[in-house]
C-alpha positions in Angstrom: 0.0 0.0 0.0 1.2 3.5 -0.7 1.1 6.4 1.8 -2.0 8.5 1.6 -1.7 12.1 2.6 -5.2 12.5 4.2 -6.6 14.5 7.2 -5.0 12.3 9.8 -1.6 12.6 8.1 -2.0 16.3 7.8 -2.9 16.7 11.4 0.0 14.6 12.7 2.5 16.4 10.4 1.3 19.8 11.6 1.4 18.7 15.3 5.0 17.4 14.9 6.2 20.5 13.2 4.5 22.8 15.8 6.0 20.9 18.7 9.5 21.1 17.1 9.1 24.8 16.7 7.9 25.2 20.3 10.9 23.3 21.5 13.2 25.4 19.3 11.7 28.7 20.6 11.9 27.4 24.2 15.5 26.5 23.7 16.3 30.0 22.4 14.5 31.6 25.3 16.3 29.4 27.8 19.7 30.5 26.3 18.7 34.1 26.5 17.8 33.7 30.2 21.4 32.7 31.1 22.7 35.3 33.4 26.5 35.7 33.4 26.5 37.0 37.1 26.5 34.3 39.8 23.2 34.6 41.8 23.7 36.0 45.2 22.5 32.7 46.8 25.3 30.8 45.1 28.2 33.1 45.8 30.8 31.1 47.7 29.4 27.9 46.2 29.8 28.5 42.5 33.0 30.4 41.6 32.9 32.5 38.5 34.9 30.1 36.4 32.7 27.1 37.2 29.5 29.1 36.8 30.6 30.2 33.4 31.4 26.5 32.6 27.8 25.6 33.7 26.4 28.1 31.2 28.6 26.7 28.4 27.3 23.2 29.3 23.8 24.6 28.9 24.6 26.0 25.5 26.3 22.8 24.4 23.3 20.8 25.4 21.0 23.2 23.7 22.9 22.9 20.4 22.9 19.2 20.7 19.2 19.1 21.5 18.3 21.2 18.4 20.5 19.2 16.1 19.4 15.8 17.3 15.7 16.7 17.3 16.0 18.1 13.8 17.7 15.0 12.5 15.3 12.7 14.3 12.2 14.5 13.0 13.6 14.6 9.5 14.5 10.9 9.6 11.1 9.9 10.8 9.3 12.0 8.2 11.5 10.6 5.4 10.9 7.0 6.6 7.2 7.7 6.8 6.8 9.4 3.4 8.8 6.8 1.5 6.5 4.2 2.8 8.9 2.6 5.3 6.2 1.3 7.7 4.3 -0.4 4.9 7.5 -1.8 3.4 8.4 -3.4 6.8 4.9 -4.7 7.2 5.0 -6.3 3.7 8.5 -7.7 4.4 7.4 -9.3 7.7 4.4 -10.8 6.0 6.6 -12.1 3.2 8.6 -14.1 5.7 5.5 -16.2 6.4 4.4 -17.7 9.7 1.4 -16.9 11.9 0.0 -13.4 12.3 1.6 -13.4 15.8 5.0 -14.2 14.4 4.5 -11.5 11.7 3.6 -9.0 14.4 6.6 -9.7 16.6 8.9 -9.5 13.6 7.4 -6.2 12.5 7.6 -4.5 16.0 11.1 -5.9 16.6 12.3 -4.5 13.3 10.8 -1.1 14.1 12.5 -1.1 17.6 15.9 -2.2 16.2 15.8 0.4 13.5 14.9 3.1 15.9 17.6 2.1 18.3 20.3 2.1 15.6 19.1 5.5 14.4 19.4 6.9 18.0 22.6 5.2 18.9 25.0 7.8 17.3 23.3 10.5 19.4 23.8 8.4 22.5 27.5 7.8 21.7 28.1 11.5 21.0 26.3 12.6 24.2 28.3 10.1 26.3 31.8 10.3 24.8 31.9 13.8 23.4 29.5 16.1 25.2 29.6 14.6 28.7 33.4 13.9 28.3 34.1 17.5 27.4 32.6 18.7 30.6 34.2 16.0 32.8 31.1 14.0 33.5 31.6 10.8 31.5 33.3 7.9 33.3 31.9 5.3 31.0 34.5 3.3 29.1 33.8 1.9 25.6 33.8 -1.6 27.1 31.1 -0.6 29.7 29.1 1.1 27.0 29.1 -1.9 24.8 28.3 -4.2 27.7 25.3 -2.0 28.6 24.0 -2.1 25.1 24.3 -5.9 25.0 22.6 -6.3 28.3 19.8 -3.9 27.3 19.3 -5.8 24.1 18.9 -9.1 25.9 16.6 -7.6 28.5 14.4 -6.3 25.8 14.3 -9.7 24.1 13.6 -11.6 27.4 11.1 -9.1 28.8 9.8 -7.1 25.8 9.1 -9.8 23.3 6.9 -11.9 25.6 5.0 -8.7 26.6 4.5 -7.7 23.0 3.5 -11.2 22.0 1.0 -11.4 24.8 -0.6 -8.0 23.8 -0.8 -8.9 20.2 -2.4 -12.3 21.0 -5.0 -10.6 23.2 -5.9 -8.1 20.5 -6.1 -10.7 17.9 -8.2 -13.3 19.8 -10.1 -11.9 22.8 -13.2 -9.8 23.0 -12.8 -6.5 24.9 -9.1 -6.9 24.3 -8.3 -3.4 25.5 -9.5 -4.3 29.0 -7.5 -7.6 29.3 -4.5 -5.9 27.6 -4.7 -3.1 30.2 -4.9 -5.5 33.2 -2.1 -7.7 31.8 0.2 -4.7 31.1 -0.5 -3.2 34.5 0.3 -6.5 36.3 3.5 -6.9 34.2 4.6 -3.3 35.0 4.0 -3.7 38.7 5.8 -7.0 38.8 8.8 -5.6 36.9 8.9 -2.6 39.3 9.0 -5.1 42.2 11.7 -7.3 40.7 13.9 -4.7 39.1 15.9 -3.8 42.3 16.9 -7.4 42.9 17.4 -8.7 39.3 17.8 -5.9 36.8 19.6 -3.0 38.4 22.5 -5.3 39.6 23.1 -6.2 36.0 24.3 -2.6 35.4 25.6 -1.5 38.8 27.2 -2.9 41.9 25.3 -2.4 45.2 27.3 -2.7 48.4 25.7 -2.5 51.9 26.6 0.7 53.6 29.2 0.1 56.3 28.3 0.8 59.9 29.2 4.3 60.9 27.8 7.8 61.5 26.1 8.1 58.1 24.2 4.8 58.3 23.2 5.5 61.9 21.9 9.0 61.0 20.0 7.7 58.0 18.4 4.9 60.1 17.6 7.4 62.9 15.8 9.7 60.5 13.9 6.7 59.0 12.7 5.7 62.5 11.8 9.3 63.4 9.6 9.5 60.2 8.2 6.0 60.7 9.6 5.0 57.3 10.0 1.2 56.8 13.6 1.3 55.6 15.0 -2.2 55.4 18.3 -1.7 53.5 20.8 1.1 52.8 23.3 0.5 50.0 26.0 2.3 48.0 25.8 2.2 44.2 28.9 2.6 42.0 27.4 5.5 40.0 30.8 7.0 39.5 31.6 4.1 37.1 29.5 5.8 34.5 29.2 9.5 35.4 30.5 12.1 37.7 26.9 13.2 38.3 25.4 12.1 41.6 22.0 11.0 42.8 20.0 8.9 45.2 16.8 6.8 44.9 14.4 4.6 46.7 13.1 1.2 45.6 10.6 -1.3 47.0 6.9 -1.7 47.8 5.0 -1.6 51.0 7.1 -2.3 54.1 10.2 -3.2 52.2 11.9 0.1 51.3 15.5 0.4 50.2 17.6 3.4 49.6 20.7 3.5 47.2 23.1 6.4 47.4 25.6 7.1 44.6 29.1 6.7 45.8 30.1 10.1 44.5 27.1 11.7 46.3 28.5 10.4 49.6 31.9 11.9 48.7 30.3 15.3 47.9 27.8 15.7 50.8 28.1 15.9 54.6 26.1 13.5 56.8 23.4 16.2 57.6 23.1 17.0 53.8 22.7 13.3 52.9 20.1 12.9 55.7 18.2 15.9 54.2 18.2 14.2 50.8 16.8 11.1 52.5 14.2 13.1 54.3 13.1 14.6 51.0 12.6 11.2 49.5 10.7 10.1 52.7 8.5 13.1 52.2 7.3 11.7 48.9 6.4 8.5 50.6 4.7 10.2 53.6 2.7 12.6 51.4 1.5 9.6 49.3 3.0 11.0 46.1 4.2 7.6 44.9 0.8 6.0 45.5 -0.9 8.9 43.7 1.5 8.6 40.7 1.1 4.9 40.4 -2.7 5.2 40.6 -2.8 7.9 38.0 -0.5 5.9 35.8 -2.8 2.9 35.9 -5.8 5.1 35.0 -3.9 6.7 32.1 -2.8 3.3 30.9 -6.4 2.1 30.9 -7.5 5.1 28.8 -4.6 4.5 26.4 -5.6 0.8 25.9 -9.2 1.8 25.3 -8.1 4.2 22.6 -5.7 1.6 21.2 -8.6 -0.8 21.0 -10.5 1.6 18.8 -7.5 2.0 16.4 -6.7 -1.7 16.2 -10.4 -2.5 15.6 -10.1 -0.2 12.5 -13.9 0.3 12.3 -13.9 4.1 12.5 -12.8 6.9 10.1 -9.8 7.9 12.2 -8.4 4.4 12.3 -9.0 3.8 8.6 -7.2 7.1 7.7 -4.4 6.4 10.1 -3.6 3.0 8.4 -3.9 4.6 5.0 -1.6 7.5 6.1 1.2 5.1 6.8 0.4 2.6 4.0 -0.2 -0.4 6.3 -2.8 -3.0 6.4 -5.1 -2.9 9.5 -3.6 -5.3 12.2 -2.8 -5.5 15.8 0.9 -5.0 15.3 0.7 -2.0 12.9 -2.1 -0.5 15.0 0.1 -0.7 18.1 3.1 1.1 16.4 0.9 3.7 14.7 -0.9 4.4 18.0 2.4 5.1 19.7 3.4 7.5 16.9 0.1 9.4 16.8 -0.1 9.6 20.6 3.3 11.2 20.8 2.1 14.8 20.5 -0.8 14.2 22.9 1.6 12.6 25.4 3.7 15.8 25.2 0.7 17.9 26.2 -0.1 15.5 29.1 3.5 15.7 30.3 3.1 19.5 30.8 0.3 18.8 33.4 2.3 15.9 34.9 5.4 18.1 35.3 3.3 20.8 37.1 2.0 18.1 39.5 5.5 16.8 40.0 6.9 20.3 40.8 4.1 20.7 43.4 5.2 17.3 44.9 8.8 18.5 45.1 7.8 21.5 47.1 5.9 19.4 49.5 8.7 16.9 49.9 11.2 19.8 50.5 8.9 21.2 53.2 8.6 17.7 54.8 12.4 17.4 54.9 12.9 20.8 56.5 10.2 19.9 59.1 11.8 16.5 59.8 15.2 18.1 60.4 13.9 21.1 62.2 15.7 23.4 59.7 15.9 23.9 56.0 19.6 24.6 56.0 20.9 21.1 55.4 18.6 20.6 52.4 19.5 24.0 51.0 23.2 23.2 51.3 22.6 19.8 49.6 20.7 21.4 46.8 23.4 23.9 46.2 26.1 21.3 46.1 24.1 19.0 43.7 23.5 21.9 41.4 27.1 23.0 41.4 28.6 19.5 40.9 26.1 18.8 38.1 26.6 22.2 36.4 22.9 22.9 36.6 21.3 25.9 34.9 20.3 28.2 37.8 18.2 30.5 35.6 16.0 28.5 33.3 13.4 30.4 31.3 9.8 30.1 32.8 8.5 28.6 29.6 11.1 25.9 29.7 10.3 25.2 33.3 6.5 25.0 32.5 7.0 22.7 29.6 9.9 20.4 30.6 10.8 20.6 34.3 9.6 17.9 36.7 11.5 19.8 39.5 11.3 23.5 40.3 14.4 25.6 39.6 16.8 25.3 42.5 16.6 29.0 43.4 12.8 28.7 43.6 13.1 25.7 45.9 15.5 27.4 48.2 13.3 30.5 48.4 10.3 28.2 49.3 12.3 26.4 51.9 13.2 29.7 53.5 9.6 30.9 53.4 10.4 33.7 50.9 8.0 34.8 48.2 9.0 33.6 44.7 
């Protein structure tokens, strides 16, 4: 089938170009908002040379973002307009086999092509951009090993999931409902198993040794009635000089992992403040809220996906025609992900706003738990400095893209100052 430039194709093309232009304008505004003078709050933390370097890092990332997004959009449009999706569908069907085997072949081919297309950008980001600013610690050997592990994980976990979804949509009535329930169960199970079986494939986790830091963390967890069962140190410095910390686990089985370089950069009080912030997310039910909303959103997506795979409406018919593919579960799944991209971007704006609200609440909880905001303020300053964060992002960029408030805004809120 040839590609048909109909109403759905026109709408999608316009949406993709508008979003690219919005991102481009936002990037320009963000660059214009860079202030060469170190903010008063960061004097004594950011010296002028390192601050200037953080702004050069922001400029370099902006240039890379514009170039990579332009190439990605151009590549996608070229593949679309030359009939690439229909060609792969015909090729998969030509190999023979059941409709399920054809679907798995088609989706696997799309995923591999997309990965290969994005791989040069990932290599440049890691070994050129991040290397230039002293962040990259990943060796070529580690990078290749990560790629191989990721490939096998996708094969082991992704293929059965895709096969299951395709089978459901090909054989069961009300497939969207059963697909939603199965996908939700799979996601929750994966979230539960990841800390024990997946994360250790990429990083080493060592129990935190006894000492002041571990005692202070456990004391804070007890004070906040947080069910902490394990504290470990992750070798984050093996891949990047950037630092972080995160929680894993469900219910009364919470674990915290601190990057080894975070421990080197922060004092005990600052690390406890970071912990208290994460506990704040738990105590304020942010995690439960996000999981619940994610499940509801997934249900809506599967319902819409069912309408497209069914192909019995004008929109679905025009969507298949726009990409030159035959109506089927596998092409419907791929095309739905494409057409939902612009919608997902709009939803992310609302989700980011909600996330920023949660960050303020978690900050306030941490300050309350420690009896002072000073340790968290100090921790935020060090994290921003070590990661060469942009201290003055443009409000439009924050609105569209930031899941966390700008650090200066967070510090003002912690001190009870108007922003």
